[in-house]
N, C-alpha and C positions, 0 to 999 in steps of 0.2 A: 445525105447530110453526114459530115465528118463525125467520128465517134468522140466521146468525151476525152479519151486519151490523146487523140490527135489534136483536138482543140486546145487542150491543156499544154501540149508540147509546143504548138505554134505560139501561144501567148507567152509562154516562158522564154522562148527564143527571142521574141520581139523585145520583151522587157529587159532581158539580160544583154542583148545587143545595145539597147538604149543606155543601160547602166555603164557599159564599157565606153560608149561615146561621151557620157557625162564625166566619167573618170578621166578620159583623155583631156577634155576641156579644163577640168579642175587642175590637172597636172600642168597644162600649158599656162593657165592663168597664174598658178602659184609660182611658176618659173619666171613669169614676166613681172610680177609685182614684188617678188623676193629674190632678186638676182644675188649672186655671190657677193658678200660684203667686201668692199675694197679696203685696202690698207688705208689708214687715216691720212697718210702723207702721199698717197698715190695720186696721179693726175687722172681725172675722169676721162674716159675714152668716148663717151656718148655712142657706144655701140648699139646699133638699132636692134630691136627685138625681132626674132624670126616670127613670121605669121603662123597662126594656128593651122596645123595640117592634120587631117584625120588619117590615122594609120589603120588600114582595113584588115591587116593580118590578125591582130588581137581581137578585133570584132568578130572575124570569121571563126577564130579559135573558141571564143566564148559561146558563140552561137552553135558551133558543132558540138561542143561539150554538152550543152544543154539539150540539144536534139538527141544525143545518145543517153544522157543521164535522166531526163525527165520521165520517159516511159517506165523504167524500172521503179522510180520513186512513186509514180502514180499507182503502180501495181502493189507496191509496198503499203501505201496508205489504204488501198482497197482491201488488202489482206488484213490489216490491223482493224479496220472498221467491221469487216465481216466476222472476224474472230472475236473481237471485243466491242460490240455495238455501244455507241455512246449513249443511246436512249432506248428505253423500253416503254411499253404501253401498259397503263393501269386504268381501271375504271375511274371516270371523273367523279368529283364530289357530288355533282348534281345527279349523276346516274346512281350512285350509292344511296343517296337520299330518296330517290324515286323508287328504287328497289325495296328499301326498307319500308316504304309506305304502300307497296304493291300498286304503284301508280303506273299502270300499263300504258296509258295514254302518253305520259311524259317520256317513258322509255322508248316508245315508238317514235316520238318526235325527235329524241336525241339520236336514235338510230338513223333516221332520215337525214338529219343535219350533220351526221358523223361527229357527234360530240359525246358519244358513249365512253370513248377512251381518250386519254390524254397522255402526252409524252413526258417522261421523266428522265432526268440526267442520271446515268449510272456513274457514280463517283468512283467506284472500284475499277470499272473498265476504262474510264478516262485516265486515271492514274497509271494503269498498266500500259496503255498506249503511249502516254507521255514519257514514261521511263524507257520503254523500248525504243521510241523514236529518238530520244535524246542520248541514248547510249549506242545501241547497235546501228540505227539509221544514221546518226551523226558521224560515227566512226567510219562507216563504209564510205559515206559521201566525202568526208575529209580526205581519206586515203586515195580515193579515186581522183579527186581534184588534183592533189599533189602529183600523183603518178602521171596523169594525162598531160598536165602542163609542163612537167619535167620532160616528158617525151616531145612536146611541142618545141621546147628549147633545145632539142637535140641530145638529151641525156640518154645514155644506155640504160639497160635494165638495172644493173647494180647501182648505178649512180642515181637513178630515179627512186630506188628503194631508200637510199640514204637521204635523199631530199624529202621523201614522204615522212621518214622518221624525224627529221629535223623540224619539219613544219607542223607535225601532227598536234602537239600540245599547244603551241601558240594559236593555231587555227581553232582548235576545240575551245580554248579559253575565250577567244574573241567571239566565237559563235554562241557561247553560253550567255553572253551579254544581250543577245537578241532572240535567238530561236526558242528558248524555253517559254518566253512570254508569248511568242507567236503560236507555238505549238499548243500551249494550254488554252489560249483563247479560241483557237481553231476547234479543238476537240470539245470544248465546253459550250461554244456559242454557234458554230457552223455545223449543220447536219449533213450536208452532202460532201462527197469527196471532191467533186468539181469546184464547189465553193471554197473549200479549204485550199485547193490548188491555186485558185485565184488570189486568195489572201496571202498564201505563201510566195507567190510570184511577185506580188506588189512589195512585200517585205524584202524579197530577194533582190529587188532593185538596189536598195541601200546596201545589202550584203555584197551584191555584185560590184558596186562601186568600190567597196573596201578591198575585195579580192583583186579587182583590176589595178588599183593603186599599189597593192602589194606585189603584183606580178610585173608592174612597169619598171 
Protein backbone atom coordinates (compact mmCIF):
# COMPACT_ATOMS: atom_id res chain seq x y z
CA UNK A 1 0.00 0.00 0.00
CA UNK A 2 1.47 3.41 -0.97
CA UNK A 3 2.56 5.66 1.88
CA UNK A 4 0.56 8.81 2.75
CA UNK A 5 3.21 11.02 1.15
CA UNK A 6 2.98 9.07 -2.12
CA UNK A 7 -0.84 9.18 -2.13
CA UNK A 8 -0.79 12.90 -1.41
CA UNK A 9 1.71 13.55 -4.20
CA UNK A 10 -0.32 11.55 -6.73
CA UNK A 11 -3.59 13.32 -5.87
CA UNK A 12 -1.84 16.71 -5.99
CA UNK A 13 -0.39 15.97 -9.44
CA UNK A 14 -3.78 14.87 -10.78
CA UNK A 15 -5.62 17.90 -9.40
CA UNK A 16 -2.99 20.37 -10.60
CA UNK A 17 -2.87 18.83 -14.07
CA UNK A 18 -6.65 19.18 -14.14
CA UNK A 19 -6.40 22.82 -13.07
CA UNK A 20 -4.01 23.54 -15.94
CA UNK A 21 -6.36 21.92 -18.43
CA UNK A 22 -9.25 24.01 -17.07
CA UNK A 23 -7.10 27.14 -17.35
CA UNK A 24 -6.30 26.32 -20.96
CA UNK A 25 -9.99 25.86 -21.70
CA UNK A 26 -10.85 29.18 -20.03
CA UNK A 27 -8.12 30.94 -21.98
CA UNK A 28 -9.38 29.47 -25.26
CA UNK A 29 -12.99 30.31 -24.41
CA UNK A 30 -12.12 33.86 -23.41
CA UNK A 31 -10.25 34.34 -26.69
CA UNK A 32 -13.21 33.00 -28.70
CA UNK A 33 -15.91 35.10 -27.05
CA UNK A 34 -13.83 38.25 -26.65
CA UNK A 35 -11.72 38.68 -29.79
CA UNK A 36 -9.81 41.86 -30.42
CA UNK A 37 -12.29 44.72 -30.79
CA UNK A 38 -12.33 45.88 -34.43
CA UNK A 39 -12.24 49.50 -35.53
CA UNK A 40 -15.85 50.80 -35.78
CA UNK A 41 -15.40 51.53 -39.50
CA UNK A 42 -13.55 48.33 -40.39
CA UNK A 43 -15.10 45.61 -42.50
CA UNK A 44 -15.81 42.33 -40.63
CA UNK A 45 -13.59 39.51 -41.84
CA UNK A 46 -15.64 36.60 -40.44
CA UNK A 47 -12.36 34.91 -39.58
CA UNK A 48 -13.12 31.45 -38.18
CA UNK A 49 -12.07 30.72 -34.62
CA UNK A 50 -9.33 28.16 -34.17
CA UNK A 51 -10.44 24.97 -32.39
CA UNK A 52 -9.50 24.35 -28.77
CA UNK A 53 -6.25 22.41 -28.60
CA UNK A 54 -4.66 21.03 -25.45
CA UNK A 55 -1.05 22.07 -24.96
CA UNK A 56 0.54 19.22 -23.07
CA UNK A 57 3.86 20.90 -22.25
CA UNK A 58 2.43 23.22 -19.55
CA UNK A 59 0.38 20.30 -18.20
CA UNK A 60 3.59 18.28 -17.89
CA UNK A 61 5.42 21.25 -16.34
CA UNK A 62 2.77 21.78 -13.65
CA UNK A 63 2.62 18.05 -12.95
CA UNK A 64 6.42 17.81 -12.68
CA UNK A 65 6.59 20.83 -10.40
CA UNK A 66 3.97 19.35 -8.07
CA UNK A 67 5.66 15.95 -8.08
CA UNK A 68 8.85 17.66 -6.87
CA UNK A 69 7.22 20.21 -4.57
CA UNK A 70 4.53 18.14 -2.84
CA UNK A 71 6.76 15.78 -0.78
CA UNK A 72 8.74 18.61 0.89
CA UNK A 73 5.46 20.38 1.67
CA UNK A 74 4.02 17.19 3.17
CA UNK A 75 7.13 16.87 5.36
CA UNK A 76 6.85 20.55 6.30
CA UNK A 77 3.25 20.10 7.43
CA UNK A 78 4.19 16.92 9.32
CA UNK A 79 6.99 18.83 11.07
CA UNK A 80 4.62 21.63 12.05
CA UNK A 81 2.03 19.18 13.42
CA UNK A 82 4.64 17.18 15.34
CA UNK A 83 6.26 20.29 16.81
CA UNK A 84 3.04 22.22 17.46
CA UNK A 85 0.15 19.73 17.82
CA UNK A 86 -3.22 21.26 17.02
CA UNK A 87 -5.03 19.21 19.67
CA UNK A 88 -4.31 17.92 23.15
CA UNK A 89 -6.15 15.48 25.41
CA UNK A 90 -7.90 16.46 28.65
CA UNK A 91 -10.26 14.52 30.95
CA UNK A 92 -13.85 14.67 29.73
CA UNK A 93 -16.48 16.49 31.79
CA UNK A 94 -18.24 13.21 32.54
CA UNK A 95 -14.96 11.63 33.68
CA UNK A 96 -14.26 14.57 35.98
CA UNK A 97 -17.77 14.31 37.44
CA UNK A 98 -17.40 10.55 37.94
CA UNK A 99 -14.03 10.99 39.64
CA UNK A 100 -15.45 13.65 41.95
CA UNK A 101 -18.17 11.21 43.02
CA UNK A 102 -15.74 8.25 43.27
CA UNK A 103 -17.91 6.45 40.74
CA UNK A 104 -15.54 3.65 39.75
CA UNK A 105 -18.19 1.90 37.68
CA UNK A 106 -18.71 4.96 35.49
CA UNK A 107 -14.94 5.48 35.15
CA UNK A 108 -14.51 1.85 34.07
CA UNK A 109 -17.31 2.26 31.53
CA UNK A 110 -15.74 5.40 30.08
CA UNK A 111 -12.35 3.71 29.91
CA UNK A 112 -13.84 0.81 27.93
CA UNK A 113 -15.66 3.18 25.57
CA UNK A 114 -12.59 5.45 25.23
CA UNK A 115 -14.46 8.50 26.51
CA UNK A 116 -12.25 9.27 29.51
CA UNK A 117 -10.36 11.86 27.47
CA UNK A 118 -11.49 14.38 24.90
CA UNK A 119 -9.60 16.39 22.34
CA UNK A 120 -9.21 20.15 22.70
CA UNK A 121 -7.93 22.63 20.13
CA UNK A 122 -4.68 24.33 21.06
CA UNK A 123 -5.22 27.97 20.09
CA UNK A 124 -1.57 28.84 20.70
CA UNK A 125 -0.15 26.03 18.55
CA UNK A 126 -2.71 26.65 15.83
CA UNK A 127 -1.73 30.32 15.59
CA UNK A 128 2.00 29.45 15.59
CA UNK A 129 1.54 26.98 12.73
CA UNK A 130 -0.65 29.41 10.85
CA UNK A 131 1.94 32.19 11.07
CA UNK A 132 4.86 29.92 10.14
CA UNK A 133 2.96 28.45 7.20
CA UNK A 134 1.84 31.83 5.85
CA UNK A 135 5.29 33.41 6.15
CA UNK A 136 8.12 30.88 5.80
CA UNK A 137 6.13 28.21 3.96
CA UNK A 138 4.41 30.63 1.59
CA UNK A 139 7.64 32.51 0.82
CA UNK A 140 9.61 29.36 -0.02
CA UNK A 141 6.81 27.95 -2.20
CA UNK A 142 6.40 31.25 -4.06
CA UNK A 143 10.11 31.59 -4.77
CA UNK A 144 10.41 27.97 -5.90
CA UNK A 145 7.45 28.34 -8.24
CA UNK A 146 8.87 31.44 -9.90
CA UNK A 147 12.39 30.00 -10.19
CA UNK A 148 11.25 26.65 -11.61
CA UNK A 149 8.87 28.12 -14.17
CA UNK A 150 11.40 30.73 -15.21
CA UNK A 151 13.72 27.80 -15.87
CA UNK A 152 10.98 26.04 -17.86
CA UNK A 153 10.78 29.15 -20.04
CA UNK A 154 14.52 28.96 -20.71
CA UNK A 155 15.71 31.66 -18.32
CA UNK A 156 19.26 31.52 -16.98
CA UNK A 157 20.13 31.60 -13.28
CA UNK A 158 20.39 35.38 -12.90
CA UNK A 159 17.34 35.99 -15.08
CA UNK A 160 15.32 33.49 -13.01
CA UNK A 161 16.36 35.35 -9.84
CA UNK A 162 15.10 38.61 -11.31
CA UNK A 163 11.83 36.98 -12.35
CA UNK A 164 11.37 35.58 -8.82
CA UNK A 165 11.98 39.04 -7.32
CA UNK A 166 9.50 40.63 -9.70
CA UNK A 167 6.77 38.05 -9.14
CA UNK A 168 7.25 37.55 -5.39
CA UNK A 169 4.99 40.24 -3.89
CA UNK A 170 2.21 40.02 -6.49
CA UNK A 171 2.04 36.24 -5.97
CA UNK A 172 2.19 36.56 -2.17
CA UNK A 173 -0.57 39.17 -2.15
CA UNK A 174 -2.72 37.03 -4.45
CA UNK A 175 -2.08 33.98 -2.28
CA UNK A 176 -3.09 35.84 0.88
CA UNK A 177 -6.61 36.18 -0.56
CA UNK A 178 -7.01 32.38 -0.40
CA UNK A 179 -4.43 30.46 1.60
CA UNK A 180 -4.80 32.06 5.05
CA UNK A 181 -8.45 30.96 5.10
CA UNK A 182 -7.56 27.44 3.88
CA UNK A 183 -4.67 27.16 6.31
CA UNK A 184 -6.65 28.29 9.35
CA UNK A 185 -9.58 25.97 8.57
CA UNK A 186 -7.16 23.09 8.03
CA UNK A 187 -5.37 23.56 11.35
CA UNK A 188 -8.54 24.22 13.32
CA UNK A 189 -10.88 21.62 11.81
CA UNK A 190 -8.84 18.85 10.16
CA UNK A 191 -6.75 16.67 12.47
CA UNK A 192 -4.65 14.55 10.08
CA UNK A 193 -1.88 15.77 7.81
CA UNK A 194 -3.33 13.61 5.01
CA UNK A 195 -6.75 15.25 5.39
CA UNK A 196 -5.19 18.70 5.34
CA UNK A 197 -3.25 17.78 2.22
CA UNK A 198 -6.48 16.77 0.49
CA UNK A 199 -8.22 20.03 1.43
CA UNK A 200 -5.13 21.94 0.32
CA UNK A 201 -5.06 20.10 -3.00
CA UNK A 202 -8.72 20.86 -3.66
CA UNK A 203 -8.20 24.54 -2.86
CA UNK A 204 -5.03 24.35 -4.94
CA UNK A 205 -7.11 23.55 -8.01
CA UNK A 206 -8.44 27.11 -8.00
CA UNK A 207 -4.98 28.47 -7.21
CA UNK A 208 -3.50 26.32 -9.96
CA UNK A 209 -5.94 27.79 -12.47
CA UNK A 210 -4.82 31.28 -11.43
CA UNK A 211 -1.13 30.35 -11.75
CA UNK A 212 -1.71 28.67 -15.10
CA UNK A 213 -3.47 31.75 -16.44
CA UNK A 214 -0.65 33.91 -15.12
CA UNK A 215 2.00 31.74 -16.84
CA UNK A 216 0.11 31.47 -20.13
